[in-house]
C-alpha positions in Angstrom: 79.2 45.3 66.6 76.7 45.5 69.5 74.3 48.4 69.8 73.2 49.8 73.1 69.9 48.6 74.7 67.2 51.0 74.1 66.7 51.3 77.9 70.3 52.2 78.6 71.1 55.7 79.3 73.7 56.5 76.5 76.7 58.6 77.6 79.3 59.2 75.0 83.0 60.3 75.6 84.0 63.5 73.7 87.5 64.9 73.1 86.8 68.5 72.3 90.2 69.4 70.8 91.9 72.5 69.5 92.6 71.0 66.2 90.4 68.0 65.9 87.5 66.6 67.9 86.2 63.0 68.4 83.3 61.1 69.9 83.6 57.6 71.2 81.4 55.0 72.9 82.4 52.1 75.1 80.6 48.7 75.3 81.4 45.1 75.7 83.5 45.3 72.5 85.6 48.0 74.0 86.0 51.7 73.2 85.6 52.8 69.7 85.6 56.1 67.8 82.2 56.8 66.2 81.7 58.1 62.7 82.9 57.3 59.2 85.5 60.1 59.5 86.8 59.7 63.0 88.6 63.0 63.2 86.3 66.1 63.1 88.4 69.2 62.4 87.5 71.8 65.0 86.7 74.3 62.4 83.3 76.1 61.8 82.4 78.4 58.8 79.5 80.8 59.3 77.6 81.3 56.1 75.8 84.4 54.8 72.5 82.6 55.0 72.9 81.8 58.7 73.9 78.2 58.2 77.2 76.7 59.3 79.7 74.5 57.7 81.6 72.2 60.1 84.6 70.0 59.9 86.7 68.9 56.9 84.9 71.1 54.4 85.1 74.2 56.5 88.9 73.5 57.1 89.7 72.7 53.3 88.0 75.9 52.1 89.3 78.2 54.9 91.4 80.1 52.4 88.4 81.0 50.4 86.4 82.2 53.5 89.1 83.4 55.9 87.1 86.0 57.9 84.1 83.7 58.6 86.0 80.4 59.2 86.7 79.9 62.9 89.4 77.5 64.1 91.3 77.0 67.4 88.2 78.3 69.3 89.4 76.2 72.3 92.2 78.7 72.9 89.5 81.5 73.4 87.2 79.5 75.7 86.7 81.2 79.0 89.5 83.7 78.2 89.7 87.5 78.2 90.8 89.6 75.2 94.1 90.3 77.0 94.7 86.6 77.6 94.6 85.8 73.9 96.1 89.0 72.5 99.3 87.2 71.5 97.4 84.9 69.3 95.4 87.5 67.4 98.0 88.0 64.6 97.9 84.4 63.8 94.1 84.2 63.5 92.4 84.8 60.1 89.3 86.1 61.8 88.7 89.1 64.1 88.6 88.6 67.9 87.1 91.5 70.0 86.2 92.3 73.5 82.7 91.0 74.5 80.7 91.1 77.8 82.7 90.8 81.0 85.9 91.3 79.1 85.6 88.0 77.4 86.9 87.2 73.9 84.3 87.2 71.1 84.6 86.6 67.4 83.4 89.3 65.0 82.0 87.8 61.8 81.2 89.9 58.8 77.7 89.0 57.3 75.7 90.4 54.5 73.4 92.2 56.9 76.1 93.4 59.3 78.5 92.0 61.8 77.7 89.0 64.0 79.3 88.5 67.4 79.9 84.9 68.3 81.3 83.5 71.5 83.9 80.7 71.5 81.2 78.6 73.3 78.9 79.0 70.4 81.5 77.8 68.0 82.4 74.9 70.3 78.6 74.1 70.4 78.5 73.7 66.7 81.3 71.2 66.9 79.7 69.3 69.7 76.3 69.2 68.0 78.0 67.8 64.9 79.6 65.0 67.2 76.3 64.4 68.8 74.6 63.8 65.5 77.5 61.5 64.4 77.0 59.5 67.6 73.3 59.3 67.1 73.7 58.1 63.6 76.2 55.4 64.6 74.4 54.2 67.6 70.9 54.4 66.1 69.3 56.3 69.1 69.2 59.7 70.8 72.3 60.8 72.6 71.8 63.4 75.3 74.6 62.9 77.7 78.4 63.2 77.4 81.6 63.1 79.3 83.8 65.8 77.7 87.6 66.2 78.3 89.6 69.2 79.0 93.2 70.0 79.5 94.2 69.3 83.1 95.3 72.9 83.6 92.0 74.5 82.5 90.7 76.8 85.1 87.2 77.2 86.4 86.2 79.6 83.7 87.4 77.4 80.9 85.7 74.3 82.4 82.5 76.1 82.8 82.7 77.5 79.3 83.0 73.8 78.1 79.9 72.9 80.0 78.1 75.8 78.6 79.1 74.8 75.1 77.7 71.3 75.7 74.4 72.8 77.0 74.1 74.8 73.8 74.7 71.7 71.8 71.9 69.9 73.6 74.1 67.8 75.7 74.1 67.2 79.5 77.8 67.2 80.5 77.8 64.6 83.3 81.5 64.8 83.9 84.4 67.0 82.9 87.6 64.8 82.7 91.1 65.8 82.4 92.6 64.6 79.1 95.6 62.9 80.6 93.6 60.9 83.0 91.2 59.8 80.2 94.4 58.5 78.4 95.4 56.5 81.2 92.0 54.8 81.3 92.2 54.1 77.6 95.5 52.3 78.0 94.0 50.1 80.7 97.3 49.9 82.6 95.6 48.3 85.6 94.6 45.2 83.6 96.5 42.2 85.0 98.5 44.2 87.3 98.9 43.3 91.0 101.1 46.2 92.2 100.5 50.0 92.3 102.0 51.9 89.3 103.0 55.5 88.9 102.2 56.8 85.4 103.2 60.0 83.7 100.8 61.2 81.0 102.5 63.6 78.6 99.7 65.3 76.5 100.8 67.7 73.8 98.0 68.6 71.5 97.2 71.3 69.1 96.8 74.2 71.6 97.6 73.0 75.1 100.1 70.9 77.1 99.3 68.9 80.2 101.4 66.7 82.3 99.9 64.5 85.0 101.6 62.1 87.4 99.1 59.4 88.3 99.1 56.6 90.8 97.2 53.4 89.8 96.1 51.1 92.5 94.9 47.9 90.7 91.6 46.1 91.7 91.8 43.1 94.1 89.4 41.1 96.3 88.7 44.1 98.5 88.7 46.8 95.9 86.8 45.7 92.8 87.9 48.7 90.7 91.2 50.1 89.5 91.9 53.3 91.4 93.4 56.2 89.5 94.6 59.0 91.7 96.2 62.2 90.2 99.2 63.0 92.4 100.1 66.3 90.6 99.4 68.2 87.5 101.2 70.9 85.6 100.9 72.4 82.2 100.7 75.4 79.8 97.4 76.3 78.4 99.2 78.1 75.5 101.6 75.5 74.3 100.9 73.1 71.4 101.2 72.2 67.7 99.6 75.6 66.8 102.8 77.3 68.2 104.9 75.1 65.9 102.8 76.3 63.0 103.2 79.9 64.1 107.0 79.4 64.1 107.0 78.2 60.6 104.6 80.9 59.4 107.0 83.5 60.9 110.0 81.9 59.0 108.1 81.9 55.7 107.0 85.5 56.1 110.4 86.8 57.1 112.1 84.9 54.2 109.6 86.1 51.8 110.1 89.6 52.9 114.0 89.2 52.6 114.1 87.2 49.4 111.4 88.9 47.4 111.7 92.4 48.8 108.1 92.2 50.1 107.3 94.7 52.9 104.9 92.8 55.2 103.6 96.0 56.8 103.2 97.9 53.5 102.0 95.0 51.2 99.0 94.0 53.1 97.3 92.6 50.0 100.2 90.0 49.8 99.6 89.0 53.4 95.9 89.2 53.7 93.8 86.8 55.8 93.6 84.3 52.9 97.4 84.2 52.5 97.9 83.9 56.2 95.6 80.8 56.2 97.4 79.4 53.4 100.7 79.8 55.0 99.3 78.0 58.1 98.2 75.1 55.9 101.8 75.0 54.4 103.2 75.0 57.9 101.1 72.1 59.0 101.9 70.0 56.0 105.7 70.7 56.6 105.2 69.7 60.3 103.5 66.4 59.4 106.0 65.6 56.7 109.0 66.1 58.9 107.6 63.7 61.5 108.2 60.9 59.0 110.8 62.3 56.6 114.3 63.9 56.9 113.2 66.9 54.9 110.1 68.7 53.4 109.8 71.3 50.6 107.3 74.2 50.3 106.5 76.3 47.2 104.2 79.4 47.5 103.2 81.4 44.4 102.5 84.9 45.5 101.5 86.1 42.0 103.3 88.8 39.8 106.1 86.2 39.2 106.9 86.1 42.9 107.5 82.5 44.0 108.9 81.4 47.4 110.5 78.0 47.5 112.2 76.5 50.5 113.4 73.0 51.7 113.5 72.5 55.4 115.6 69.6 56.9 114.5 67.8 60.1 117.7 69.0 61.8 116.8 72.7 61.1 113.2 72.1 62.1 114.2 70.4 65.4 116.5 73.2 66.3 113.5 75.5 66.1 111.6 73.2 68.5 114.1 73.1 71.2 112.8 76.1 73.2 109.3 75.0 72.7 109.9 71.5 74.0 111.9 72.9 76.9 108.7 74.7 78.0 106.9 71.5 78.2 109.8 69.8 80.2 109.9 72.6 82.6 106.2 71.8 83.4 107.1 68.1 83.8 109.7 69.0 86.3 107.1 71.0 88.3 104.8 68.0 88.3 107.4 65.6 89.4 108.6 67.9 92.1 105.0 68.4 93.4 104.3 64.7 93.3 107.4 64.1 95.4 106.7 67.0 97.8 103.1 65.8 98.4 103.4 62.0 98.3 107.0 61.1 98.7 109.4 59.7 96.1 107.8 58.4 93.0 109.4 56.2 90.3 107.7 56.5 87.0 106.6 53.0 85.9 104.9 54.1 82.6 104.9 57.1 80.2 102.0 57.7 77.9 102.2 60.2 75.0 99.0 61.9 74.0 98.1 64.4 71.3 99.1 64.7 67.6 102.3 66.8 68.4 103.8 63.8 70.2 104.2 62.1 66.8 107.3 64.3 66.2 110.4 62.3 66.8 112.2 65.0 68.8 109.1 65.2 71.2 109.2 61.5 71.7 112.9 61.3 72.3 113.1 64.3 74.7 110.1 63.1 76.7 111.6 59.5 76.9 115.0 60.9 78.0 113.5 63.2 80.6 111.5 60.4 82.4 114.2 57.7 81.7 111.6 55.4 80.2 110.4 54.3 76.8 107.0 55.9 76.3 103.8 54.0 75.3 102.8 55.0 71.8 100.7 51.9 70.8 97.3 53.7 70.7 96.7 56.6 68.2 97.7 59.7 70.2 94.8 61.6 68.6 92.1 59.1 69.6 93.3 57.8 73.1 91.6 60.7 74.9 88.3 60.2 73.4 88.5 56.4 74.0 89.3 57.1 77.7 86.4 59.5 78.0 84.2 56.8 76.6 85.3 54.3 79.2 84.6 56.8 82.0 81.2 57.6 80.4 80.4 53.8 80.4 81.4 53.7 84.2 79.1 56.5 85.0 76.2 55.1 83.1 76.5 51.8 85.0 77.1 49.7 81.9 80.7 49.1 82.9 82.5 48.7 86.2 85.8 50.5 86.2 88.3 52.8 87.7 87.4 55.5 90.3 88.7 58.8 88.9 90.2 61.5 91.0 91.9 64.8 90.0 93.7 67.5 92.0 93.3 71.1 92.9 96.1 73.0 91.0 96.2 75.9 93.4 95.3 76.4 97.1 92.0 77.7 97.9 91.0 79.7 101.0 89.2 82.7 102.6 90.2 86.1 103.9 90.4 86.5 107.6 90.9 89.4 109.8 94.0 91.6 109.1 94.1 90.6 105.4 95.5 87.0 106.0 94.4 84.0 104.1 93.1 80.8 105.8 93.7 78.0 103.3 91.0 75.3 103.4 92.0 73.2 100.4 95.7 72.9 99.6 97.2 72.6 96.1 97.3 69.1 94.6 94.6 67.9 97.0 92.5 65.2 95.2 89.0 66.0 94.2 86.2 65.8 94.9 87.3 67.5 98.1 85.6 68.9 100.9 86.9 71.1 103.8 85.2 73.0 106.7 86.5 75.7 109.0 85.0 77.8 111.8 85.2 81.6 112.0 83.7 84.4 114.0 83.4 88.2 113.8 85.7 91.0 114.9 83.1 93.8 115.4 80.3 94.1 117.8 76.9 94.1 116.3 77.9 92.9 112.9 74.8 91.8 110.9 76.5 91.1 107.5 79.7 89.2 106.9 81.6 89.5 103.6 83.4 86.3 102.5 86.3 86.7 100.0 87.3 83.4 98.2 91.0 83.4 97.3 93.3 81.3 95.3 97.1 81.2 95.6 100.1 80.1 97.6 100.9 83.3 99.6 99.7 84.1 103.0 98.1 87.5 102.6 95.1 88.5 100.5 97.2 91.2 98.7 99.4 88.5 97.2 96.6 86.0 96.2 93.8 86.0 93.6 90.3 86.8 94.5 87.9 84.3 92.8 84.8 86.0 94.1 82.9 87.4 97.1 79.6 86.9 98.8 77.8 88.1 101.9 76.1 86.3 104.6 73.3 88.7 105.5 70.8 89.1 108.4 72.7 87.8 111.2 71.3 88.9 114.6 73.6 91.5 116.2 75.9 89.9 118.7 79.2 90.8 120.4 82.4 90.3 118.5 83.6 86.7 118.7 80.1 85.2 119.6 78.7 84.3 116.1 79.6 80.9 115.0 80.4 80.9 111.3 81.0 77.6 109.5 82.5 77.9 106.0 82.6 74.8 103.7 84.6 74.4 100.4 83.5 71.7 98.1 85.4 71.1 94.9 83.2 68.7 92.9 84.5 66.2 90.3 84.4 68.8 87.6 86.9 71.1 89.4 84.1 73.7 90.2 84.4 75.3 93.6 81.3 75.6 95.7 81.5 77.7 98.8 78.8 77.8 101.5 78.5 79.5 104.8 76.1 79.1 107.8 75.9 81.1 111.0 75.0 78.3 113.5 73.2 80.5 116.2 70.8 82.1 113.7 70.7 79.5 110.9 71.4 82.1 108.2 73.0 80.6 105.1 74.7 81.8 101.9 76.6 80.2 99.1 78.4 80.9 95.9 79.8 78.8 92.9 83.0 80.2 91.7 83.2 80.8 88.0 86.0 83.4 87.3 85.6 85.7 84.2 88.9 84.5 83.0 91.7 82.3 84.2 95.3 82.2 85.0 98.0 82.1 82.3 100.9 79.5 82.7 103.3 82.4 83.5 101.0 83.6 86.3 100.9 80.1 87.7 104.7 79.9 87.6 104.9 83.3 89.3 102.5 82.4 92.1 104.5 79.2 92.8 107.9 80.8 92.8 106.7 83.8 94.9 105.4 81.5 97.5 109.0 80.1 97.9 110.7 83.4 97.7 108.5 85.1 100.3 107.8 82.1 102.6 109.5 83.3 105.6 108.3 86.9 105.5 104.7 85.7 104.5 104.5 83.4 107.5 105.6 86.2 109.8 103.1 88.6 108.4 100.4 86.0 108.6 101.3 85.2 112.3 101.3 89.0 113.1 97.9 89.5 111.4 96.4 86.7 113.5 98.0 88.1 116.7 96.5 91.5 115.9 93.1 90.0 115.4 93.2 87.8 118.4 94.8 90.2 120.7 92.3 92.9 119.8 89.4 90.6 120.8 91.3 89.8 124.0 91.9 93.5 124.9 88.2 94.1 124.3 86.8 91.2 126.4 89.4 91.4 129.1 89.5 95.2 129.1 85.7 95.5 129.4 85.6 93.0 132.4 88.6 94.6 134.0 87.0 98.0 134.0 83.8 96.5 135.5 85.4 94.5 138.2 88.9 96.0 138.9 87.8 97.2 142.3 87.2 93.6 143.3 90.8 92.8 142.6 93.8 93.2 145.0 96.1 96.0 144.2 99.0 93.9 143.0 96.9 92.0 140.5 95.1 95.1 139.4 98.5 96.9 138.6 99.9 93.6 137.0 96.8 93.5 134.6 97.0 97.2 133.8 100.7 96.7 132.8 100.0 93.7 130.7 97.0 95.3 129.0 99.1 98.3 128.2 102.0 96.1 126.8 99.7 94.1 124.6 98.0 97.3 123.3 101.4 98.7 122.4 102.1 95.5 120.4 98.9 95.8 118.5 99.4 99.4 117.7 103.0 98.9 116.6 102.0 95.9 114.4 99.3 97.8 112.8 101.7 100.6 112.0 104.5 98.3 110.7 104.1 94.5 111.0 107.7 93.7 110.1 109.0 95.7 112.9 107.4 93.4 115.5 108.8 90.3 117.0 105.9 87.7 116.8 107.3 85.5 119.5 107.4 88.5 122.0 103.9 89.6 120.8 102.6 86.0 121.4 104.2 85.9 124.8 102.5 89.3 125.8 99.1 87.8 124.6 99.6 84.6 126.6 100.8 86.6 129.6 97.7 88.7 129.6 95.5 85.6 129.1 97.0 83.9 132.2 96.9 87.0 134.3 93.2 87.6 133.4 91.9 84.3 134.7 90.9 85.8 138.1 89.0 88.7 136.7 87.2 86.2 134.3 86.1 84.1 137.3 84.8 87.3 139.1 82.9 88.2 135.9 81.3 84.8 135.6 80.3 84.8 139.2 78.7 88.2 138.9 76.8 87.0 135.8 75.6 83.9 137.6 74.3 86.2 140.6 72.5 88.4 138.1 70.7 85.5 136.6 69.4 84.3 139.9 
């Protein structure tokens, strides 16, 4: 085994998982998992003396310390208390509302209660992986590539970066888990034709599906090129949900068979018992992946014993709705890939995540995509191995694939009348940059507020505001004169940077978008569906809003010049302009009162008619201005 050169900047790859976490390193011998115990359970126990116990020991003794042992912290990362409320009844520890409505863990200590953020919990796990890597490699490790679910939003990605910083790691890149898996399989090796790859990643807490296009290296392109055509997923779907289903089954049957009232007999179903039930559930799940049946026996004390044998058929019947949720996301991803890039034939299917070991998951995924899935690599390790490959590329020690991901929802800015100007469309590859020019609608405006929006609808009221900022100190100018350039830049980590400059004055402002909490899968589905349902009316409303804004400017500019120079016009043109100004003003007033009652084509024709008729008065105004300057 080779060791890294002491002058090489070490960058490791880390899979920060909901259930287990791993760290890997890639060198001339390939990608390998570091540590004597490859899988580090993502579990942290906070001890009374202020120390922590991390990994296997914390997991194995969770029933003894249920209130101070934290698992599945990844589900809480960058989320609000409302986002995770459905999970609270399955957690053995207390989750409360913290600063900015974010989820925090309340841990009882000898000297009171300690509030811990999910980032702090994850930082303990990352710090342990860092130490493991340093021990294996024999030198300091300060940089890492960390993977996240493809559907993680800005807040969750930023929370991951914060956790890395707390652990003493510079997070040089955030990489989507499915894309890392494609790197680990090295599907470009030896290939001469482009391939389309589906990566089905079903882990402990999240599900992601990515449709990738691989362009293999050739004489003109020395690196394999991975482009994500589309992504979809569910940030609340994984093996933990299967555990929850089994726990519900156990608790309901215990109540029915033993006459135990769950609500009344809280001592029977305290946090320790719930943790034990979860462990039984995981054992059943793992057994049924290899065997046709599994048995459970739970001694509740006082001669109360619950015994149960579960067949694989019964278990798989429970799983059908759960798997259907994943396949619906797959359908969305395929549809998006076809809409954005044309027809795509899936050449390879990669299964990632421990939950893909279940036979029903493998069978249904294979049937859905019509192809036998790749399962040669350990589905629990493949993401970390791919992250290590990407890390070695970034460190310069390995030449490899150029990695691109996509923007899951369109990004834009609010314009006059409450419309949305989209700068970066959904499923645009990242890093991505877009620039648009705007101006003002009010005379003498010295501050401009910019509202950054996310969504697929045409109006601000139907989209999600990610943040606002102001460009201040602009010299007062007439409406329409300031030249405002707005730039959107989505970096390789999926973080949106927005900058604005007023070109005449040089005034600048910028913002980095980090929402307090993100979208749920249901909200993403709603956004997508509503954009289809309301497409026709949305486009009309947007068109009318633009007409109101532009016509208002026309009425001001043309009206001012008309009043100043109307005596220089012949009577026929003067009367014609008065009529056209009045007609356009009526359209504007009617549209402001009820946009849906206005015919946008007639509105547009009235605006164009006034523009054409005003050419003569514009010429007179320009000539007068030139005379004044002389």
